[in-house]
N, C-alpha and C positions, 0 to 999 in steps of 0.2 A: 454352671454346666458340670463342674466336677462334683458338686453335691448331688446333682441329678443322677450321674453315673454311679456314685457310691450307693445312693438309695435304691437304684435299679438292681445293682448287684446284691444288695441285702435282701430285697424282695425275692429275687430268684433263688438265693440260697435257702431262704425260709421255705419257699415252695418246694424246692428239691428235697429239703429235709423232711417236710410233711409227707412227701410222696415216697419216702424210703428208697430213693433212686439208687444209691450206691449198693444197698443190700440186694435189691431186686436184680440189678445188673449182675452182681457177683453170683447170686444163686441161679439165675437163668443161664449164665455161662457155664456154671458147674453142671447143670442138667444137659446142656448141649454137648459137653465134653464126655458124657456118659454113653456115647455111641448109640443114640437113638437111631433106629433104622429109618432112612428117608424113603420109605415105601410109599406108593401112591395112596391117596386118601380114598377109602371105600366106605360108603354110608353104613353098610351092615357089619363092618369089622368090629370086633371087640378085642383090640390089641393096640400096640403103638401106632398102627396104621389107621386108627380111627380118625374120622373127620372132625376137626375142631374149627370154630369160627375165626375167620381172619377179619377183624373188626373194621368198620368204616370209621373215618376220623371223627372223634368226639364220642364214640361209643366203645372205646377200648376197654374201660374198666368192667362194664357189664359183660363183655365178651370174654375178658380174662377170667372173671369169676366163673362164668359158664364153662369155659374150656378146662380150667383147673379142677372144677367139680367133676367133669367127665373123666379127666385123668385119674382122679381119686377113685371113682366108682369102678374103673376098669383096671385097677391094680397095676398101674404103671409104676416102675421102680422109683426110689427116692421119695417115698410117701411123706417123710417129715418135711422135706423142702417144698414139695407141692402143697402140703397142708399150710405151711407158713405163707407161701405165695397167695393161696386162696384166701386166707384170713386177712392178709394185708390188702389185697384187692377189694375184698368185701368191705373192710373198714374205710378205705379211701372212698369207695362208692357211697356208703351209708353216711359218712360225715363230710362228704364233698371236700376232701383234703387235697385232692390233686385237680384243681380247677381246670387246667388245660385239657384234661381227659374226660371229665364227666359232664355229659349233656342230658343224660337220662339213664333210667335203670333198666332199659331194655337193650339187649344185645342186637345190634343191627350190623349185617355183613352182606357182602356180595358173593364171597367165595368161602369155601372151607379148605383146610389144608391138613396135612399130617402133623404129628407132634413137633417135628423139627421146624416146620414152617410156622406153627403157632408160637413156639418159643422164640424164634427169630423175630416175630412181630413184637413180642413183649420186649425183647432186647432193643430193637430199633426205636421203639416208642420211648423207652426210658433213657436211652442214650441221647435222644433228641432233647429231652427235658434237661439232661445233665450238661448239654453243650453250652459253654459260655456264650452269651450274646454280646455283640459289639454295640 
C-alpha cells in the first residue's frame, strides 16, 4: 500500500512538472494582480472587456491557447507573460503533456467571459492539478 501511494505521488509530481503548474499559477496570479477591469464581456469589444472562452472540462488547453492569442492580438498589457503562457499552453496541447486537460485540439465552451474571468479559469484549473491527492 505504501509503495502504491509513493508511486501515485511520483506520477502526480511528474504530471504537474510537465504541465508547468507552478509557473502558470504564479504568472496568472501576477496578471490578475495587474488590475484588469472586470467589465462585462462584449462580443464586439477590442479591449480588456473582450469575450474569451470559458472552457468545458477537458478542452481547457485549446481554449487557453485561443484566449491568450486573442489577448495578444488586442494589445492587452503584460505581453511577455501572455506570450509565455500562450506558448506553454500550445506546447502542452501539441505534445499532450498535460493529459488531464487535453481531449482535443478544438476549444469547446458554453460561455465567454472577460479577461479576469478567463484568467481565473486558468488559475482554478492549474490549482486543481497542483492539489495533492489523498
